[in-house]
TIVEXRO-616689 format. One record per atom (N, C-alpha, C, CB): x, y, z; residue in one letter. Coordinates in steps of 0.05 Angstrom, whole numbers, plus 32768, in hexadecimal, padded with zeros to 4 digits. Atoms other than C-alpha are relative to their C-alpha. Glycine has a CB too. Example, Ala and Ser with C-alpha at 12.3 -4.5 7.8 and 13.67 -1.06 7.14 Angstrom:
2
80127FE88000A80F67FA6809CA801280188000A7FEC80018019A7FF07FE87FFFS81117FEB808FS7FF18016800ES800980097FE3S
//
This chain:
201
7FE780027FF1M7F8F82357CC0M7FFA7FFA801EM8010801A7FFEM800780057FE5Q7F6D82387D04Q7FF77FE38005Q7FEA80138009Q800A801C7FFEL7F4B81F47CF8L80187FED7FFFL7FEC7FFA7FE9L7FE880118002K7F8E81D67CE3K80108000801AK801280087FE9K7FF17FFD7FE7A7FAF81F17D22A7FF27FF18017A8004801D8008A800F800E7FEBL7F7881D57D4EL80047FE27FFDL7FE280077FFEL7FFC801D8005R7F7F81907D2DR801C7FF88009R7FFC7FFA7FE3R7FE580077FF8Q7FCA81927D39Q80037FFF801EQ801480147FF4Q7FFF80007FE3R7FC281A47D82R7FF27FE7800CR7FF4801A800BR800E80187FF7K7F8F816C7D8AK80117FE77FFDK7FE57FFD7FF2K7FEF80178006A7FBE813A7D6AA80177FFE8014A800B80017FE4A7FEB80007FECR7FF6814F7D99R7FF77FF7801BR800D801B8002R800B80087FE6R7FC981477DD6R7FFB7FE28001R7FE7800F8005R8006801C8001E7FB881007DBFE80197FEE8000E7FEF7FFA7FE8E7FE8800F8000Q800080EB7DBAQ80097FF8801CQ8017800F7FF2Q7FF680087FE5P801D80C37DF5P801680138009P800B7FE38000P7FEC7FED7FF6R804580F27E21R80147FF28013R7FF28017800ER7FEC800B7FEDG808280E77E4CG801C800C7FF9G80017FE27FFFG7FE57FF78004K80CB80F97E54K800E7FF17FEAK800F7FFF801AK7FF2800E8016A80F780EA7E18A80197FF2800AA800880157FEAA7FE7800F7FFAV812C80B47E20V800D7FF67FE7V7FF97FE98013V7FF58007801AW813780A27DD7W800080197FEFW7FF17FE87FF3W80007FE78010G814B80E57DBAG7FE780118008G80007FFA7FE2G80187FF07FFAR8109810B7DB4R7FE77FEE8003R7FFC80147FE9R801780127FFEQ80DD80CD7DB8Q7FF77FFE801DQ80087FE47FF6Q800A80027FE4P80B080D07DF6P80027FE4800BP7FE380098002P7FFC801A7FF4I80BC80977E26I7FE67FF07FFFI800A8003801DI8019800F8001N807280867E27N7FFB7FF27FE6N7FE980138006N8003800D801AT807380777DDDT80117FE77FFFT800980147FE9T7FEF80187FFFG80AD80477DE7G7FF47FEA8011G801C8007800BG800D80147FEFL808880257E20L7FE97FF37FF2L7FF7800D801AL8016800C800FL804B801C7DF4L80097FEE7FEAL7FEE80177FF5L7FF580128014W80767FFF7DBDW80077FE5800DW801A800D7FF3W7FF980197FF3M80917FCC7DEEM7FE77FF08008M801180068019M8018800D7FF6Y804C7FBD7E0AY7FF17FF27FE9Y7FEE8014800EY800F800B8016T802A7FB27DC7T80107FEB7FF1T7FF880167FECT7FEF8013800FA80657F8E7DA6A80037FE68010A801B800B7FFBA7FFE80187FEFA80677F5D7DE2A7FE47FF48005A800D8008801BA801B800B7FFDD801D7F4A7DD7D7FF38008801AD80017FE17FFED800D7FF47FE8H80067F787E0FH80097FF4801AH7FE27FFE7FFDH7FF380097FE7S80357F5A7E42S80118018800BS80117FE67FFCS7FF37FE87FF5S804E7F917E70S801C7FFB800CS7FEF800D8014S7FE880067FF2Q808B7F6D7E8CQ8019800E7FF5Q80047FE28001Q7FE97FF4800CI80BE7F877E5AI8001801E8006I80017FFB7FE2I80027FE37FFBA80A67FCF7E61A80048006801EA7FE5800B7FF7A7FFC7FFC7FE4V80A47FC87EADV801D7FFE8007V7FF07FEB8011V7FE380037FFBD80EC7FAF7EAFD801080187FF6D800A7FE67FF4D7FF27FE8800BF81017FE97E83F7FFC80188012F7FF580077FE4F80057FEA7FEEM80DF801B7EB1M80107FFE801AM7FE280018006M7FF280047FE7M81027FFC7EEDM801E80007FFCM7FF87FE6800CM7FE37FFC8005G814680047ECBG800F7FE67FFBG800C800D8017G7FF280198005K81567FBB7EBDK800E80007FE5K7FED7FE88003K7FF18001801AG818A7FAE7E87G800C801B7FF9G7FEE7FF77FEBG7FF47FE58004S81A87FF47E90S7FEF80107FECS801D7FFD7FF6S80127FF38013S816B80127E6ES8003801F8001S7FE37FF98006S7FFC7FE37FFCR817F80587E87R7FE6800F8002R8010800B7FE8R801A7FF47FFCC813780657E97C7FFF800A801DC7FE97FEC7FFBC7FFE7FF47FE6K813880957ED3K7FE6800D8009K801680148002K80197FF17FFAE80F280B37ED0E7FF07FF18015E7FF080037FE7E801080107FEDF80D4807A7EF9F80107FF48016F7FF17FEA7FF1F7FEE800A7FEBH810C80717F2AH7FF17FFF801BH801980128003H800D80037FE6G80F280567F6CG7FE47FF57FFFG80008019800EG801C800B8002K80AF803E7F51K80017FE18001K7FF380097FE6K8001801D7FFEG809B7FF67F60G7FF57FF37FE7G7FEE7FF98017G8009800F8018E808A7FC07F2EE7FE280037FFBE80087FE28003E801D7FFE8003N803F7FC37F3BN7FF8801C7FF6N7FF27FFA801AN80067FE58009W803F800E7F32W800680047FE2W801080158010W7FF87FFE801CC806480097EF0C7FED7FF17FEDC801D7FF57FFCC8013800F8010K80357FD37ED6K7FE6800F7FFDK7FFB7FE4800EK80197FF08001A7FF87FFD7EE8A800380187FEEA7FF78008801CA7FFB7FE98010Y801880397EC6Y7FFE7FF97FE2Y801C800C8006Y80008008801CI802280147E84I7FE47FF97FF7I80137FE87FFCI801B80088007E7FDC7FF67E84E7FEE80187FFDE7FF57FEC8014E80107FE88002K7FBC80397E92K800780117FE8K80038011801AK7FF67FF28017L7FE780597E5DL7FF47FF57FE6L801F7FFF7FFEL800B800D8018Y7FCE80277E2AY7FE280047FFEY80067FE28000Y801D7FFD8000L7F85802C7E3EL7FF7801D7FFAL7FF47FF8801BL80077FE48005R7F8680787E3BR8009800A7FE4R800D80118015R7FF67FF8801AC7FA8807A7DF7C7FE97FFE7FEBC80187FEF7FF7C801580018014P7F78808C7DBDP80047FE97FEDP8000801A7FF0P7FFF80188011I7F6680527D8FI800F80067FE6I7FE47FF77FF9I7FF27FF98019L7F7F80777D51L801E80018004L7FF6801B7FF5L7FE47FFF7FFAT7FC280827D73T800C7FE48002T80058010801AT7FF7801C7FFDL7FC880387D85L80027FF27FE6L7FEE7FF18013L8001800E801AA7FB680237D3FA801980067FEFA7FE780097FF0A7FE87FF98010S7FF280487D22S801980048012S7FFB801A7FF0S7FEA7FFC7FECL802080427D5FL801B7FF87FF5L7FF97FF18019L7FE7800A800BI805580187D3CI7FFF80047FE1I80057FE28007I80017FFB801DP805E80367CF6P80107FEC7FF0P8009801C7FF9P7FF180148010Q807280047CC0Q8013800D7FECQ7FEC7FEF7FF1Q7FED7FF08010E8095803B7C98E800980188010E7FF380087FE4E7FF87FEA7FEEP80B680647CCFP801580127FF3P800B7FF48019P7FEB7FEE8008S80E280A07CC5S801A7FF5800CS7FFA801D800BS7FE580097FF6K812D80987CD2K80028003801EK801680107FF2K7FFE7FFC7FE3T812680B57D18T7FEF7FEB800FT7FF7801C8007T801180137FF2V80EB80897D2CV800B7FE47FFDV7FE480017FF4V7FF4801A8004A810E804C7D0EA80167FFB8014A800A7FFD7FE3A7FEA80027FECQ814A805A7D3BQ7FF57FFA801CQ801180198000Q800C80057FE6H811D805D7D78H7FF57FE48002H7FEA80158006H800B801B8001L80F9801D7D64L80167FEB8002L7FF07FFC7FE6L7FE980127FFEF813D7FFB7D5CF80097FFD801CF801780097FEDF7FF780017FE4R8152800E7DA2R7FEC7FF18012R8005801C800BR8014800E7FF1V81107FF67DBFV80017FE27FFAV7FE4800C7FFAV7FFF801C8008G81147FB67D97G80187FF1800BG80007FFE7FE2G7FE8800C7FF6L815B7FA97DADL7FFD7FFA801EL801880127FFBL800480057FE4Y81477FB17DF6Y7FED7FE88004Y7FF38019800DY801380167FFDM810D7F807DECM800F7FE67FFAM7FE980037FECM7FF080198006V813D7F4D7DCCV80127FF98018V801180057FE6V7FEE80067FEAE816F7F547E05E7FF07FF78019E801080198008E801180097FEAH81367F4D7E38H7FF87FE37FFDH7FE780128002H8007801C8005Q811F7F0C7E18Q80187FEE8004Q7FF47FFD7FE4Q7FE8800F7FFCM81667EF37E18M80057FFB801EM8019800D7FF3M7FFC80027FE3Y816B7F027E62Y7FED7FED800EY7FFE801C800DY801580107FF4V81297EE27E75V80057FE27FFAV7FE480087FF7V7FFB801C8008W81397EA37E4DW80187FF4800DW80037FFF7FE1W7FE8800A7FF3T817F7E9D7E69T7FFC7FFB801DT801780147FFCT800680047FE3D81667EA67EB0D7FF07FE78004D7FF18019800BD801080187FFEK81337E6F7EA5K80117FE77FFCK7FE980007FEBK7FEF80178005M81677E407E87M80137FFB8017M801080057FE6M7FED80037FE9N81977E4E7EC1N7FF37FF68019N800D801B8005N800B80067FE5T816A7E4B7EFDT7FED7FE98000T7FF18018800AT801480168000Q81357E197EE7Q800B7FE67FF5Q7FE880087FF0Q7FF68018800DK815C7DE97EBBK801D7FFB8005K7FFB80027FE2K7FE480047FFAG81A37DF37ED3G80117FFF7FE8G80037FE88010G7FF180008019L81BD7E017E8DL800C801B7FFAL7FEE7FF77FE8L7FF37FE78008A81ED7E367E74A800080017FE1A801E8002800BA80037FFF801EP81D97E497E2CP801A800A7FF3P7FE980127FF9P7FE87FF7800FT82107E527DF9T7FFA801A7FF1T80097FEA7FECT80047FE8800FR821A7E907DCFR7FEF7FFB7FE8R801B800C7FF8R801080078017G81FC7E6C7D94G7FE37FFE8007G800A7FE67FF4G801C80027FF7Q81BD7E5C7DBBQ7FF4801B8006Q7FFE7FED8018Q80097FE57FFAL81B97EA47DD3L7FFA800F7FE6L8015800F8010L80047FF2801AQ81BF7EBC7D8BQ7FE67FF77FF4Q80177FFA7FEDQ8019800B800BT81867E8E7D75T7FE8800C800FT7FFF7FE28002T80167FF57FF0K815A7EA77DAFK7FFD801E7FF9K80067FFD801DK80017FE38007A816B7EF07D9FA7FF280047FE5A801B800C8000A800B7FFD801BS81597EE77D56S7FE27FFB8000S800D7FEC7FEDS801D80077FFFS81157EC87D67S7FF180148011S7FFD7FE4800BS800D7FED7FEES81077F017D99S7FFB801B7FF3S801080038019S80047FE7800EI81067F397D65I7FE280057FFDI800E80007FE4I801D7FFA8002P80C07F5B7D69P7FF67FFE7FE4P7FFA801B800CP800B8005801BS80987F437D2DS7FEF80187FF7S7FEF7FE78000S80117FE98008S806C7F827D2ES801080187FF9S7FED80068017S7FF07FEA8007F80A67FB07D23F800480027FE1F801C7FFF800EF7FFC7FFD801DP80B47FCC7CDDP80167FEE7FF5P8007801D7FF8P7FEC8013800BE80DC7F9F7CAEE801C800C8001E7FF87FFA7FE3E7FE67FF47FFFT81157FD17CAAT800D7FFE801BT7FFF801E7FF7T7FF580027FE4V811D7FD17CF6V80077FE38006V7FEB800B8014V7FFB801C7FFBR81187F857CF9R80197FF67FF2R7FE87FEF7FF8R7FE88007800FI814E7F7E7CC4I8019800A800EI7FFF800B7FE3I7FE97FF57FF1R817C7FAC7CEBR80067FF18019R7FFB801E8006R7FFC80107FE8L81707F857D2BL800C7FE57FF9L7FE57FFC800EL7FF6801A8008R817D7F447D06R801E80027FF9R7FF07FF57FE9R7FE47FFC8007C81BE7F5F7CEAC801280048019C800380187FECC7FF17FFC7FE8T81D47F757D2FT80057FE6800FT7FF180138013T7FFE801A7FF2I81C77F2F7D4BI800F7FEC7FF1I7FE47FF68006I7FF480158011M81DD7F047D11M801A80097FF2M7FEC7FF77FECM7FE77FF8800CG821F7F267D04G80167FEB8002G8009801A800DG7FEA80137FFES82647F077D07S80027FF5801DS801B800E7FF9S7FFD800D7FE6T82787ED97D40T800D80138014T80117FE77FFET7FF37FED7FEEH82A67F0F7D5DH7FEC80168009H8018800C7FF2H80137FEA7FFAA82707F457D59A7FEB7FF68014A7FF2800A7FE7A8014800B7FEEW823D7F177D7BW800C7FFB801CW7FF57FE67FF5W7FF380047FE7G826F7F057DB1G8002801A8010G801C7FF47FFCG7FFE7FE67FF3M827A7F4F7DC0M7FE4800A800AM800C80157FEDM801C7FF97FF8F822E7F5A7DC1F7FF87FF28019F7FED7FF97FE9F800780107FE9V82257F227DF3V800E800A8019V80067FE27FFCV7FF17FF57FE9C825C7F3F7E20C7FF38019800AC801D80057FF8C800D7FE77FF7R823A7F837E21R7FE57FFA800CR7FFD80137FE8R801A80087FF6W81F67F627E2CW80037FF5801DW7FF37FEB7FEEW7FFC800B7FE5R82117F3B7E68R800680168014R80177FEB7FFFR7FF97FEB7FEEK822D7F7A7E86K7FE780118006K801680127FF3K80187FEF7FFCR81EC7FA27E7CR7FEC7FF28012R7FF480077FE5R8015800F7FF2W81C07F6B7E98W800A7FF18019W7FF37FED7FEEW7FF5800D7FE8G81EF7F517ECEG80007FE27FFEG7FF180098018G8001801D8004C81F27F0B7EB1C801C7FF48002C7FF37FF87FE5C7FE7800F8000R82297ED97EBFR7FF97FE27FFDR80108005801AR8005801D8007F822F7E917EA7F80167FEF800BF7FFC7FFC7FE2F7FEB80137FF7G82537E557EC4G7FFE7FE77FEFG7FFC7FFA801EG8000801A800EK82647E117EA8K7FF27FEB8010K801D7FF87FF9K801080157FF3V82367DD87EB8V800F7FE57FFEV7FE47FFD7FF4V7FF3801A8001P82587D967ECBP7FEF7FEC7FF1P80067FF6801DP800E8014800FA82467D5B7E9FA7FF77FE98012A80127FF57FE9A800B80147FEFR821C7D367ED1R7FE27FFF7FFCR80078005801ER801D80038004S81D57D1B7ECES7FF1800F8016S7FF87FE38000S800D7FF17FEAK81C57D3B7F12K801380168009K7FFA7FED8018K7FF07FE97FF8L81DD7D807F26L7FFA8008801CL7FFA80177FECL80037FF77FE5D81E97D987F6CD7FF3801C8000D801B8001800FD800E7FE67FFFT81BD7DD37F80T801380178001T7FED80018018T7FEC7FEA7FFEN81F97DFD7F93N800E80067FE6N80157FF98015N7FF47FFC801AV82177DF27F4EV7FEE80117FEFV80067FE57FF2V80137FF18011I81D97E0B7F2CI7FFE801D800AI7FE47FF28001I80047FE57FF5R81D27E467F5BR801980127FFDR7FF97FFE801DR7FE77FF08000D821B7E5C7F5DD800F80027FE6D80127FF68015D7FEF80008018R82397E487F1BR7FF080067FE7R800D7FE67FFDR80107FFC8018V81FF7E4E7EEAV7FEC80168003V7FF17FE67FFAV80157FEC7FFAR81D27E827F0BR800580197FEFR7FFF8006801DR80007FE7800FC81C17EC07EE3C7FF780168014C7FEE80007FE6C80087FED7FEBS81C27EF97F16S7FFA801B7FF4S801780038014S80077FE68008E81A37F3D7F10E80148014800AE7FE48007800AE7FEE7FEB7FF8S81CD7F7B7F12S7FF380128015S800980117FE8S
//
């Protein structure tokens, strides 16, 4: 019994720690999910820590982008190899699956935002809802469990009305606004900036 208790305490010490923001799921676990699912790119996790997209993450309020990036990278490097190997379970419990769904949905919305901002500011284009839906579908993390990916896909590929409501909520959370682009071969800079720009909240 003592040996079993020691093993349990050791396992708990090896788990990523942090304040819970998804029910009882530590925030550090969610950050590591984002980091590994994004092919070890820290930008999504950094934006989450900084509160972009109404992430409701308050633990890192006031921290700069460089600090957040260093935090995530140190968190990953200090995490035990065995923990990283089983970080994203392919047969999660109902509770863990719910947390993974919320993390996955944030990642999808983040990719929609980045892509829309690029289309707006660099190419002067305002993507349609159909194009946003295609982008969202292709942004579902491939490393997430099949059950979670199916739920994300159903959320995105629902009815036209449901998707329209989703886009409206997404625009509000991320502070996005779209304008109509005149049908001209050359666009005035002010048109691109004022009517098509995707602004941050």
